[in-house]
C-alpha beads as a LAMMPS data file, in Angstrom:
LAMMPS data file: protein, C-alpha beads

465 atoms
464 bonds

1 atom types
1 bond types

-500.0 500.0 xlo xhi
-500.0 500.0 ylo yhi
-500.0 500.0 zlo zhi

Masses

1 110.0

Atoms # bond

1 1 1 214.230 37.812 -472.814
2 1 1 215.826 36.750 -469.567
3 1 1 212.975 37.534 -466.891
4 1 1 211.150 34.010 -466.010
5 1 1 209.945 33.714 -462.084
6 1 1 208.040 31.493 -460.249
7 1 1 206.766 29.519 -463.341
8 1 1 210.046 27.495 -463.056
9 1 1 208.967 25.767 -460.146
10 1 1 207.112 23.151 -462.839
11 1 1 210.691 22.446 -464.025
12 1 1 210.874 18.598 -463.261
13 1 1 214.668 18.481 -462.938
14 1 1 214.825 21.285 -460.322
15 1 1 215.664 24.405 -462.478
16 1 1 215.509 27.033 -459.983
17 1 1 213.542 29.927 -460.004
18 1 1 215.149 32.603 -462.355
19 1 1 216.100 30.097 -464.830
20 1 1 219.586 30.630 -464.758
21 1 1 220.785 28.276 -462.074
22 1 1 220.692 30.852 -459.280
23 1 1 217.746 31.953 -456.968
24 1 1 215.898 35.267 -457.164
25 1 1 217.997 37.981 -457.587
26 1 1 218.034 41.403 -455.538
27 1 1 216.992 43.016 -458.565
28 1 1 215.386 42.190 -461.807
29 1 1 215.901 44.179 -465.014
30 1 1 213.613 44.827 -468.029
31 1 1 215.902 46.412 -471.050
32 1 1 213.844 48.211 -473.698
33 1 1 215.214 50.381 -476.491
34 1 1 214.666 53.490 -474.922
35 1 1 213.700 52.805 -471.683
36 1 1 214.905 50.001 -469.017
37 1 1 213.255 48.817 -465.893
38 1 1 214.064 47.476 -462.620
39 1 1 212.179 45.616 -459.980
40 1 1 213.305 45.392 -456.348
41 1 1 212.684 41.931 -455.799
42 1 1 212.411 42.188 -452.157
43 1 1 209.418 45.333 -452.378
44 1 1 207.824 44.154 -455.632
45 1 1 207.923 47.996 -456.718
46 1 1 209.193 48.898 -460.323
47 1 1 210.901 51.601 -461.559
48 1 1 211.809 53.288 -464.985
49 1 1 215.468 54.876 -466.113
50 1 1 215.281 57.036 -469.389
51 1 1 215.493 60.240 -470.695
52 1 1 211.626 60.148 -471.551
53 1 1 209.929 59.740 -468.116
54 1 1 206.344 58.938 -470.185
55 1 1 207.907 55.832 -471.084
56 1 1 207.624 54.578 -467.560
57 1 1 203.845 55.654 -467.590
58 1 1 204.012 58.928 -465.602
59 1 1 204.123 62.419 -466.410
60 1 1 207.764 64.030 -468.071
61 1 1 207.617 66.152 -464.999
62 1 1 207.442 63.237 -462.310
63 1 1 211.364 62.586 -461.742
64 1 1 214.633 62.892 -462.850
65 1 1 215.649 61.893 -466.547
66 1 1 217.973 58.897 -466.575
67 1 1 217.165 58.469 -462.867
68 1 1 214.701 55.633 -461.442
69 1 1 211.046 57.175 -461.265
70 1 1 208.417 54.476 -459.845
71 1 1 206.532 53.007 -462.772
72 1 1 202.704 54.611 -462.892
73 1 1 201.672 51.453 -461.032
74 1 1 199.465 51.493 -457.904
75 1 1 202.078 51.692 -454.927
76 1 1 200.110 48.289 -453.305
77 1 1 201.018 46.271 -456.387
78 1 1 203.774 43.925 -455.858
79 1 1 205.246 43.255 -459.738
80 1 1 207.745 40.110 -460.198
81 1 1 208.302 40.770 -464.112
82 1 1 208.878 43.456 -466.222
83 1 1 209.509 43.408 -469.961
84 1 1 210.261 46.534 -472.243
85 1 1 210.023 46.259 -476.088
86 1 1 210.727 48.948 -478.654
87 1 1 207.876 51.852 -477.380
88 1 1 205.570 49.614 -475.366
89 1 1 206.354 47.737 -471.894
90 1 1 204.862 45.150 -469.651
91 1 1 204.145 43.434 -466.652
92 1 1 202.930 40.794 -463.726
93 1 1 202.090 41.209 -460.613
94 1 1 201.873 38.632 -458.053
95 1 1 198.439 38.183 -458.299
96 1 1 198.674 37.070 -461.603
97 1 1 197.315 40.315 -463.696
98 1 1 199.098 41.811 -466.386
99 1 1 199.873 45.739 -466.762
100 1 1 200.508 47.575 -469.939
101 1 1 201.448 51.176 -470.870
102 1 1 203.246 52.710 -473.972
103 1 1 202.687 52.961 -477.556
104 1 1 199.513 50.507 -479.380
105 1 1 199.394 51.496 -482.940
106 1 1 199.507 47.357 -483.397
107 1 1 197.556 46.566 -480.550
108 1 1 200.568 45.688 -478.328
109 1 1 198.610 47.048 -475.155
110 1 1 196.640 44.064 -475.638
111 1 1 193.315 46.218 -474.588
112 1 1 191.240 45.210 -477.291
113 1 1 191.806 48.435 -479.772
114 1 1 194.807 50.151 -481.305
115 1 1 193.969 53.388 -479.547
116 1 1 196.324 55.507 -477.667
117 1 1 195.404 54.737 -474.151
118 1 1 197.337 57.463 -472.732
119 1 1 200.596 57.415 -470.465
120 1 1 199.155 55.750 -467.258
121 1 1 199.278 51.807 -467.170
122 1 1 196.574 49.946 -467.537
123 1 1 195.448 45.801 -467.103
124 1 1 194.933 43.846 -469.618
125 1 1 191.318 42.384 -468.080
126 1 1 190.452 39.509 -470.775
127 1 1 191.566 37.428 -473.761
128 1 1 190.400 37.129 -477.208
129 1 1 187.882 34.704 -475.988
130 1 1 186.341 37.071 -473.445
131 1 1 187.813 35.109 -470.425
132 1 1 189.700 36.857 -467.494
133 1 1 193.451 37.268 -468.223
134 1 1 194.813 36.057 -465.408
135 1 1 197.498 33.283 -463.858
136 1 1 200.240 35.016 -465.980
137 1 1 203.943 34.293 -464.312
138 1 1 206.368 35.802 -466.816
139 1 1 206.153 38.057 -469.645
140 1 1 208.365 38.939 -473.371
141 1 1 208.370 41.663 -475.470
142 1 1 209.419 40.941 -479.053
143 1 1 210.265 43.040 -482.079
144 1 1 211.789 42.022 -485.515
145 1 1 212.529 45.097 -488.183
146 1 1 213.822 48.095 -486.529
147 1 1 209.888 49.812 -486.800
148 1 1 206.232 48.554 -485.216
149 1 1 205.727 46.776 -488.206
150 1 1 205.750 43.377 -485.974
151 1 1 205.962 43.748 -482.833
152 1 1 204.154 42.881 -479.382
153 1 1 204.093 40.855 -476.315
154 1 1 203.965 36.953 -474.859
155 1 1 203.153 35.953 -471.725
156 1 1 203.618 32.354 -469.896
157 1 1 201.021 31.268 -467.589
158 1 1 200.873 29.073 -464.473
159 1 1 199.618 26.338 -466.530
160 1 1 202.433 26.343 -469.213
161 1 1 200.353 28.069 -471.810
162 1 1 201.442 30.635 -474.743
163 1 1 199.583 34.008 -475.096
164 1 1 200.725 36.265 -477.846
165 1 1 199.133 39.858 -479.020
166 1 1 200.052 42.854 -481.145
167 1 1 201.128 42.471 -485.104
168 1 1 202.109 38.843 -485.408
169 1 1 202.961 38.949 -488.997
170 1 1 205.486 36.815 -489.547
171 1 1 204.508 33.326 -488.486
172 1 1 204.695 34.637 -484.686
173 1 1 200.808 33.535 -484.315
174 1 1 201.832 30.002 -484.456
175 1 1 199.086 28.596 -485.791
176 1 1 199.617 27.880 -489.359
177 1 1 198.623 31.668 -490.343
178 1 1 200.844 34.748 -491.666
179 1 1 199.754 36.400 -488.612
180 1 1 197.676 39.935 -487.849
181 1 1 196.957 42.641 -485.677
182 1 1 195.640 40.444 -482.649
183 1 1 194.466 43.331 -480.215
184 1 1 194.007 40.617 -476.974
185 1 1 196.090 37.755 -475.923
186 1 1 195.636 34.894 -478.100
187 1 1 196.913 31.045 -477.487
188 1 1 199.317 29.439 -479.074
189 1 1 199.128 25.949 -479.367
190 1 1 202.370 23.760 -478.205
191 1 1 202.088 20.248 -479.929
192 1 1 202.091 17.562 -477.173
193 1 1 200.417 19.505 -474.659
194 1 1 203.842 20.590 -473.670
195 1 1 203.978 23.230 -470.668
196 1 1 206.549 25.717 -471.496
197 1 1 208.520 27.428 -468.460
198 1 1 210.248 30.165 -470.486
199 1 1 209.827 32.383 -473.838
200 1 1 212.422 34.717 -475.292
201 1 1 211.806 35.828 -478.807
202 1 1 213.175 38.854 -481.697
203 1 1 212.660 37.464 -485.028
204 1 1 211.477 33.998 -483.836
205 1 1 209.765 32.746 -480.717
206 1 1 211.822 30.052 -478.875
207 1 1 209.891 28.438 -475.826
208 1 1 211.568 26.321 -473.371
209 1 1 209.234 23.413 -471.738
210 1 1 208.970 21.867 -468.524
211 1 1 210.662 18.646 -469.988
212 1 1 213.544 20.607 -471.569
213 1 1 212.260 20.425 -474.989
214 1 1 212.976 23.347 -477.093
215 1 1 210.531 24.837 -479.650
216 1 1 210.370 27.578 -482.241
217 1 1 208.408 29.646 -484.602
218 1 1 207.878 32.674 -486.726
219 1 1 210.750 34.067 -488.573
220 1 1 208.870 35.559 -491.709
221 1 1 209.453 32.912 -493.538
222 1 1 213.234 33.302 -492.826
223 1 1 213.427 29.218 -491.866
224 1 1 217.265 28.846 -491.086
225 1 1 216.949 30.814 -487.958
226 1 1 214.600 28.204 -486.233
227 1 1 217.238 25.403 -486.090
228 1 1 214.510 22.867 -486.742
229 1 1 215.202 22.369 -490.390
230 1 1 211.588 22.596 -491.015
231 1 1 209.820 23.860 -494.261
232 1 1 206.881 25.258 -491.925
233 1 1 207.603 28.278 -489.819
234 1 1 203.990 29.092 -489.233
235 1 1 203.753 26.354 -486.145
236 1 1 205.794 25.266 -483.025
237 1 1 208.871 22.551 -484.081
238 1 1 211.225 20.803 -481.686
239 1 1 214.315 21.743 -481.653
240 1 1 216.524 19.072 -482.670
241 1 1 218.930 18.490 -479.058
242 1 1 220.860 15.861 -477.969
243 1 1 219.987 16.827 -474.487
244 1 1 217.495 18.121 -472.481
245 1 1 217.606 21.886 -472.144
246 1 1 217.659 24.316 -468.832
247 1 1 217.946 27.715 -470.751
248 1 1 217.217 29.591 -473.759
249 1 1 217.985 32.965 -475.691
250 1 1 218.676 34.890 -478.624
251 1 1 215.448 35.150 -480.963
252 1 1 217.243 37.211 -483.860
253 1 1 220.044 35.949 -486.167
254 1 1 221.340 34.039 -483.725
255 1 1 220.045 32.003 -480.959
256 1 1 220.994 29.578 -478.216
257 1 1 220.059 26.644 -475.962
258 1 1 222.144 25.546 -473.070
259 1 1 221.973 21.809 -472.021
260 1 1 221.526 20.844 -468.448
261 1 1 224.937 19.537 -468.544
262 1 1 226.409 23.027 -469.604
263 1 1 226.977 22.641 -473.290
264 1 1 225.824 25.536 -475.191
265 1 1 224.395 25.012 -478.713
266 1 1 223.421 27.752 -481.057
267 1 1 221.942 27.929 -484.612
268 1 1 220.614 30.995 -486.528
269 1 1 221.960 33.103 -489.438
270 1 1 224.838 34.720 -487.969
271 1 1 227.101 32.270 -487.250
272 1 1 230.175 34.546 -486.766
273 1 1 228.173 35.868 -484.124
274 1 1 227.702 32.349 -482.213
275 1 1 231.505 31.913 -482.001
276 1 1 231.892 29.629 -485.204
277 1 1 234.878 29.901 -487.164
278 1 1 237.555 33.055 -486.977
279 1 1 237.418 34.926 -490.452
280 1 1 234.921 37.360 -489.306
281 1 1 231.328 38.071 -490.347
282 1 1 231.898 38.419 -494.130
283 1 1 234.239 35.033 -493.909
284 1 1 231.531 33.481 -491.961
285 1 1 230.370 29.809 -492.404
286 1 1 227.012 28.984 -493.522
287 1 1 224.170 28.402 -491.031
288 1 1 223.905 24.803 -489.462
289 1 1 220.765 22.614 -490.011
290 1 1 220.294 21.847 -486.272
291 1 1 222.028 23.387 -483.395
292 1 1 225.791 22.770 -483.402
293 1 1 227.468 22.265 -480.035
294 1 1 229.692 25.326 -479.467
295 1 1 232.029 23.360 -476.994
296 1 1 235.521 23.631 -479.076
297 1 1 234.643 26.766 -481.021
298 1 1 234.106 28.706 -477.582
299 1 1 236.464 27.056 -475.629
300 1 1 235.768 28.409 -472.229
301 1 1 237.288 27.329 -469.241
302 1 1 234.354 26.028 -466.932
303 1 1 230.586 25.095 -468.125
304 1 1 228.033 27.896 -468.881
305 1 1 225.531 28.533 -465.954
306 1 1 223.817 31.140 -467.807
307 1 1 223.412 32.484 -471.260
308 1 1 221.875 35.895 -472.411
309 1 1 221.722 38.255 -475.876
310 1 1 220.930 41.804 -476.587
311 1 1 220.407 42.491 -480.029
312 1 1 224.262 42.203 -481.368
313 1 1 225.928 40.340 -478.493
314 1 1 225.949 37.370 -475.884
315 1 1 226.870 37.317 -472.322
316 1 1 227.003 34.070 -470.403
317 1 1 227.976 33.221 -466.704
318 1 1 230.540 30.328 -465.988
319 1 1 230.060 27.871 -463.290
320 1 1 232.944 29.571 -461.496
321 1 1 230.807 33.245 -461.342
322 1 1 232.542 34.519 -464.191
323 1 1 231.624 36.959 -467.026
324 1 1 232.152 36.682 -470.221
325 1 1 231.073 38.276 -473.829
326 1 1 231.295 38.309 -477.402
327 1 1 229.734 38.807 -480.800
328 1 1 229.084 42.647 -482.657
329 1 1 231.207 45.274 -480.528
330 1 1 230.272 48.212 -482.765
331 1 1 228.608 50.312 -479.577
332 1 1 230.600 48.652 -476.560
333 1 1 227.785 45.913 -476.390
334 1 1 230.363 43.075 -475.619
335 1 1 232.067 44.834 -473.045
336 1 1 235.649 44.700 -473.670
337 1 1 236.695 48.002 -473.337
338 1 1 236.575 48.718 -477.099
339 1 1 233.708 50.167 -479.892
340 1 1 234.006 51.660 -483.044
341 1 1 236.451 55.129 -483.312
342 1 1 233.159 57.276 -483.520
343 1 1 235.666 60.260 -483.260
344 1 1 236.455 59.320 -486.683
345 1 1 233.426 57.616 -487.573
346 1 1 231.371 59.059 -490.899
347 1 1 228.911 60.068 -489.565
348 1 1 230.377 60.882 -486.373
349 1 1 229.215 59.137 -482.933
350 1 1 226.073 57.460 -485.092
351 1 1 226.287 53.683 -485.282
352 1 1 224.514 52.570 -488.410
353 1 1 223.623 49.507 -487.490
354 1 1 225.455 47.481 -490.212
355 1 1 226.351 43.584 -488.682
356 1 1 229.850 42.832 -487.852
357 1 1 231.342 46.332 -488.014
358 1 1 233.963 44.939 -485.113
359 1 1 233.268 41.494 -484.437
360 1 1 234.625 39.769 -481.135
361 1 1 233.969 36.353 -482.223
362 1 1 235.490 34.507 -479.330
363 1 1 234.573 34.944 -476.123
364 1 1 236.420 37.631 -473.869
365 1 1 236.472 37.424 -470.147
366 1 1 235.048 40.914 -468.788
367 1 1 236.171 42.068 -464.843
368 1 1 238.388 39.846 -464.128
369 1 1 238.462 40.343 -460.586
370 1 1 234.769 39.552 -459.682
371 1 1 233.551 36.047 -459.662
372 1 1 230.241 36.138 -458.029
373 1 1 227.613 37.067 -461.025
374 1 1 224.460 35.120 -461.039
375 1 1 222.331 37.274 -463.535
376 1 1 222.516 38.917 -467.110
377 1 1 219.846 40.896 -468.550
378 1 1 219.516 41.821 -472.090
379 1 1 216.729 42.353 -475.190
380 1 1 216.253 41.370 -478.175
381 1 1 214.007 44.961 -479.288
382 1 1 216.857 47.135 -480.679
383 1 1 218.803 46.525 -477.289
384 1 1 222.360 47.353 -477.280
385 1 1 223.534 47.464 -473.993
386 1 1 223.072 44.922 -470.858
387 1 1 223.369 44.564 -467.310
388 1 1 224.639 42.024 -464.638
389 1 1 224.054 41.603 -461.369
390 1 1 226.391 40.040 -458.616
391 1 1 224.907 37.201 -455.366
392 1 1 225.667 40.671 -453.553
393 1 1 222.909 42.412 -455.644
394 1 1 225.800 44.780 -457.263
395 1 1 224.852 45.729 -461.052
396 1 1 226.917 46.329 -463.284
397 1 1 226.224 47.903 -467.097
398 1 1 227.480 48.376 -470.449
399 1 1 226.541 49.499 -474.234
400 1 1 224.737 52.207 -475.847
401 1 1 223.243 54.768 -473.184
402 1 1 221.660 56.479 -476.471
403 1 1 218.206 56.880 -473.794
404 1 1 219.965 57.255 -471.017
405 1 1 219.199 53.426 -469.887
406 1 1 222.021 52.386 -468.137
407 1 1 221.646 53.623 -464.693
408 1 1 224.679 55.635 -464.821
409 1 1 222.805 58.850 -464.566
410 1 1 224.187 60.308 -467.737
411 1 1 221.828 61.813 -470.266
412 1 1 222.391 63.416 -473.555
413 1 1 222.532 67.386 -473.850
414 1 1 218.856 67.360 -475.767
415 1 1 216.933 65.284 -478.114
416 1 1 218.058 66.656 -480.949
417 1 1 221.719 66.515 -480.094
418 1 1 221.163 62.487 -479.126
419 1 1 219.243 62.011 -482.293
420 1 1 222.210 63.210 -484.265
421 1 1 225.071 61.469 -482.314
422 1 1 223.603 58.457 -480.547
423 1 1 226.510 57.117 -479.465
424 1 1 228.258 59.711 -477.600
425 1 1 227.181 58.012 -474.316
426 1 1 227.955 54.695 -474.806
427 1 1 230.151 52.790 -471.808
428 1 1 232.367 50.082 -473.403
429 1 1 232.953 47.667 -470.332
430 1 1 230.716 46.912 -467.534
431 1 1 230.717 49.552 -464.703
432 1 1 229.518 49.406 -461.291
433 1 1 226.117 51.565 -461.184
434 1 1 223.541 52.218 -458.086
435 1 1 220.921 54.051 -459.567
436 1 1 218.671 54.390 -456.247
437 1 1 221.431 55.955 -454.784
438 1 1 221.638 59.037 -457.435
439 1 1 220.312 62.421 -456.089
440 1 1 220.550 64.238 -459.819
441 1 1 221.819 63.148 -463.083
442 1 1 224.504 64.470 -465.484
443 1 1 223.706 66.325 -468.554
444 1 1 226.168 65.500 -471.005
445 1 1 227.019 66.861 -474.302
446 1 1 228.541 64.881 -477.568
447 1 1 232.197 65.060 -477.621
448 1 1 231.391 65.855 -481.473
449 1 1 229.394 69.366 -479.822
450 1 1 232.713 69.993 -477.851
451 1 1 234.706 70.643 -480.855
452 1 1 232.238 71.960 -482.978
453 1 1 229.621 74.049 -480.797
454 1 1 228.325 76.557 -483.078
455 1 1 226.533 74.162 -485.768
456 1 1 223.357 72.480 -485.168
457 1 1 222.085 70.473 -483.476
458 1 1 225.242 71.554 -481.177
459 1 1 224.476 74.886 -480.245
460 1 1 221.746 73.758 -478.483
461 1 1 223.629 72.854 -475.337
462 1 1 227.156 74.928 -474.068
463 1 1 229.455 73.315 -471.731
464 1 1 232.756 73.783 -470.610
465 1 1 233.746 70.349 -470.781

Bonds

1 1 1 2
2 1 2 3
3 1 3 4
4 1 4 5
5 1 5 6
6 1 6 7
7 1 7 8
8 1 8 9
9 1 9 10
10 1 10 11
11 1 11 12
12 1 12 13
13 1 13 14
14 1 14 15
15 1 15 16
16 1 16 17
17 1 17 18
18 1 18 19
19 1 19 20
20 1 20 21
21 1 21 22
22 1 22 23
23 1 23 24
24 1 24 25
25 1 25 26
26 1 26 27
27 1 27 28
28 1 28 29
29 1 29 30
30 1 30 31
31 1 31 32
32 1 32 33
33 1 33 34
34 1 34 35
35 1 35 36
36 1 36 37
37 1 37 38
38 1 38 39
39 1 39 40
40 1 40 41
41 1 41 42
42 1 42 43
43 1 43 44
44 1 44 45
45 1 45 46
46 1 46 47
47 1 47 48
48 1 48 49
49 1 49 50
50 1 50 51
51 1 51 52
52 1 52 53
53 1 53 54
54 1 54 55
55 1 55 56
56 1 56 57
57 1 57 58
58 1 58 59
59 1 59 60
60 1 60 61
61 1 61 62
62 1 62 63
63 1 63 64
64 1 64 65
65 1 65 66
66 1 66 67
67 1 67 68
68 1 68 69
69 1 69 70
70 1 70 71
71 1 71 72
72 1 72 73
73 1 73 74
74 1 74 75
75 1 75 76
76 1 76 77
77 1 77 78
78 1 78 79
79 1 79 80
80 1 80 81
81 1 81 82
82 1 82 83
83 1 83 84
84 1 84 85
85 1 85 86
86 1 86 87
87 1 87 88
88 1 88 89
89 1 89 90
90 1 90 91
91 1 91 92
92 1 92 93
93 1 93 94
94 1 94 95
95 1 95 96
96 1 96 97
97 1 97 98
98 1 98 99
99 1 99 100
100 1 100 101
101 1 101 102
102 1 102 103
103 1 103 104
104 1 104 105
105 1 105 106
106 1 106 107
107 1 107 108
108 1 108 109
109 1 109 110
110 1 110 111
111 1 111 112
112 1 112 113
113 1 113 114
114 1 114 115
115 1 115 116
116 1 116 117
117 1 117 118
118 1 118 119
119 1 119 120
120 1 120 121
121 1 121 122
122 1 122 123
123 1 123 124
124 1 124 125
125 1 125 126
126 1 126 127
127 1 127 128
128 1 128 129
129 1 129 130
130 1 130 131
131 1 131 132
132 1 132 133
133 1 133 134
134 1 134 135
135 1 135 136
136 1 136 137
137 1 137 138
138 1 138 139
139 1 139 140
140 1 140 141
141 1 141 142
142 1 142 143
143 1 143 144
144 1 144 145
145 1 145 146
146 1 146 147
147 1 147 148
148 1 148 149
149 1 149 150
150 1 150 151
151 1 151 152
152 1 152 153
153 1 153 154
154 1 154 155
155 1 155 156
156 1 156 157
157 1 157 158
158 1 158 159
159 1 159 160
160 1 160 161
161 1 161 162
162 1 162 163
163 1 163 164
164 1 164 165
165 1 165 166
166 1 166 167
167 1 167 168
168 1 168 169
169 1 169 170
170 1 170 171
171 1 171 172
172 1 172 173
173 1 173 174
174 1 174 175
175 1 175 176
176 1 176 177
177 1 177 178
178 1 178 179
179 1 179 180
180 1 180 181
181 1 181 182
182 1 182 183
183 1 183 184
184 1 184 185
185 1 185 186
186 1 186 187
187 1 187 188
188 1 188 189
189 1 189 190
190 1 190 191
191 1 191 192
192 1 192 193
193 1 193 194
194 1 194 195
195 1 195 196
196 1 196 197
197 1 197 198
198 1 198 199
199 1 199 200
200 1 200 201
201 1 201 202
202 1 202 203
203 1 203 204
204 1 204 205
205 1 205 206
206 1 206 207
207 1 207 208
208 1 208 209
209 1 209 210
210 1 210 211
211 1 211 212
212 1 212 213
213 1 213 214
214 1 214 215
215 1 215 216
216 1 216 217
217 1 217 218
218 1 218 219
219 1 219 220
220 1 220 221
221 1 221 222
222 1 222 223
223 1 223 224
224 1 224 225
225 1 225 226
226 1 226 227
227 1 227 228
228 1 228 229
229 1 229 230
230 1 230 231
231 1 231 232
232 1 232 233
233 1 233 234
234 1 234 235
235 1 235 236
236 1 236 237
237 1 237 238
238 1 238 239
239 1 239 240
240 1 240 241
241 1 241 242
242 1 242 243
243 1 243 244
244 1 244 245
245 1 245 246
246 1 246 247
247 1 247 248
248 1 248 249
249 1 249 250
250 1 250 251
251 1 251 252
252 1 252 253
253 1 253 254
254 1 254 255
255 1 255 256
256 1 256 257
257 1 257 258
258 1 258 259
259 1 259 260
260 1 260 261
261 1 261 262
262 1 262 263
263 1 263 264
264 1 264 265
265 1 265 266
266 1 266 267
267 1 267 268
268 1 268 269
269 1 269 270
270 1 270 271
271 1 271 272
272 1 272 273
273 1 273 274
274 1 274 275
275 1 275 276
276 1 276 277
277 1 277 278
278 1 278 279
279 1 279 280
280 1 280 281
281 1 281 282
282 1 282 283
283 1 283 284
284 1 284 285
285 1 285 286
286 1 286 287
287 1 287 288
288 1 288 289
289 1 289 290
290 1 290 291
291 1 291 292
292 1 292 293
293 1 293 294
294 1 294 295
295 1 295 296
296 1 296 297
297 1 297 298
298 1 298 299
299 1 299 300
300 1 300 301
301 1 301 302
302 1 302 303
303 1 303 304
304 1 304 305
305 1 305 306
306 1 306 307
307 1 307 308
308 1 308 309
309 1 309 310
310 1 310 311
311 1 311 312
312 1 312 313
313 1 313 314
314 1 314 315
315 1 315 316
316 1 316 317
317 1 317 318
318 1 318 319
319 1 319 320
320 1 320 321
321 1 321 322
322 1 322 323
323 1 323 324
324 1 324 325
325 1 325 326
326 1 326 327
327 1 327 328
328 1 328 329
329 1 329 330
330 1 330 331
331 1 331 332
332 1 332 333
333 1 333 334
334 1 334 335
335 1 335 336
336 1 336 337
337 1 337 338
338 1 338 339
339 1 339 340
340 1 340 341
341 1 341 342
342 1 342 343
343 1 343 344
344 1 344 345
345 1 345 346
346 1 346 347
347 1 347 348
348 1 348 349
349 1 349 350
350 1 350 351
351 1 351 352
352 1 352 353
353 1 353 354
354 1 354 355
355 1 355 356
356 1 356 357
357 1 357 358
358 1 358 359
359 1 359 360
360 1 360 361
361 1 361 362
362 1 362 363
363 1 363 364
364 1 364 365
365 1 365 366
366 1 366 367
367 1 367 368
368 1 368 369
369 1 369 370
370 1 370 371
371 1 371 372
372 1 372 373
373 1 373 374
374 1 374 375
375 1 375 376
376 1 376 377
377 1 377 378
378 1 378 379
379 1 379 380
380 1 380 381
381 1 381 382
382 1 382 383
383 1 383 384
384 1 384 385
385 1 385 386
386 1 386 387
387 1 387 388
388 1 388 389
389 1 389 390
390 1 390 391
391 1 391 392
392 1 392 393
393 1 393 394
394 1 394 395
395 1 395 396
396 1 396 397
397 1 397 398
398 1 398 399
399 1 399 400
400 1 400 401
401 1 401 402
402 1 402 403
403 1 403 404
404 1 404 405
405 1 405 406
406 1 406 407
407 1 407 408
408 1 408 409
409 1 409 410
410 1 410 411
411 1 411 412
412 1 412 413
413 1 413 414
414 1 414 415
415 1 415 416
416 1 416 417
417 1 417 418
418 1 418 419
419 1 419 420
420 1 420 421
421 1 421 422
422 1 422 423
423 1 423 424
424 1 424 425
425 1 425 426
426 1 426 427
427 1 427 428
428 1 428 429
429 1 429 430
430 1 430 431
431 1 431 432
432 1 432 433
433 1 433 434
434 1 434 435
435 1 435 436
436 1 436 437
437 1 437 438
438 1 438 439
439 1 439 440
440 1 440 441
441 1 441 442
442 1 442 443
443 1 443 444
444 1 444 445
445 1 445 446
446 1 446 447
447 1 447 448
448 1 448 449
449 1 449 450
450 1 450 451
451 1 451 452
452 1 452 453
453 1 453 454
454 1 454 455
455 1 455 456
456 1 456 457
457 1 457 458
458 1 458 459
459 1 459 460
460 1 460 461
461 1 461 462
462 1 462 463
463 1 463 464
464 1 464 465
């Protein structure tokens, strides 16, 4: 999703090294569903933040839940990229080697089997041909659906080639097949020998080439997601754009390409999530047959310099350094200080993942007093939160904090309370966080449990809040 590093040096029209119009930031953030990772760019050390520390590849007693814990990769390994999915994660070191940990039920580890590898991260030694798997510069996790039916990882190498592994069903393999479980990385052949510099993925794969062309494939035959108006979903096809692109975002039911002049183009099934129209989700316009220029629809005051999505909303940084958001806001993902009224929701404090329940259809300005944002970090694998970073290296986060992932040190009172009332810890507007300054976490129960302390599972944690 948002994490391309030195590969962009190949970009012939001088796209800067992080792919979003700015120099390398102090931190790189890799959001996943139940875990989030932060790389300190100067030291190359990676840290995991989660209620469950084993998701960082370390024993559950190796740190404090909700606070950064060093990922279980040897200390002398300098990381340059990191990504996380539903239950698995991957990282790249500066030698171009890939480390993997977490779930492996469909071969997400890329190590040649579907066996449980244990907690500690391991290296992917070879690809599907038996050749050393090296020279990787960027990694992405993807998943379509809320289970592990189809999910896995994608890597971009320094030579511009794309590699994929995991359950590649739905055409994600890109070779004309419906797809299957690939337990080792296999190469995706991009037409015309294009060199790819960035990939994002969710229900589909979107690849940005060094010449500014954009290519899509996958989607499980739901072709409207691809934006190519092609009957073939199982091979990469070029996106019809009126200009070269310098960035891409999305990969689920709504996607974007950012033109070199700052024009944002959108396509997909959820047109209301793209900012198109004004009649809400139920009255949204039909999907466009080709990427649509969103300039008039979004009516932003300056060109877009950076675009990122989480699973349900979009965020952009404009050329003046301001931060804007739109999309579904059920869990506070947009960041305008609002979300569903979970105190009166049925069931309470538990979003049901229904689309468009609290739609912010047009962009809203976030944090009006801050004008030096340089990077946004989201994700497509059931990620309902976002991080943004300023030029000074300050991190802001907002959205759903079910897994204790947003870096504020707040964690749910017990696994059962978290499971029943997952929206109890949402943060609905960008809030300054400094996870590395925290010395202890704050264990907080659900507001529902404060009012109903005696029923199960609320009786697992007593509080005077």
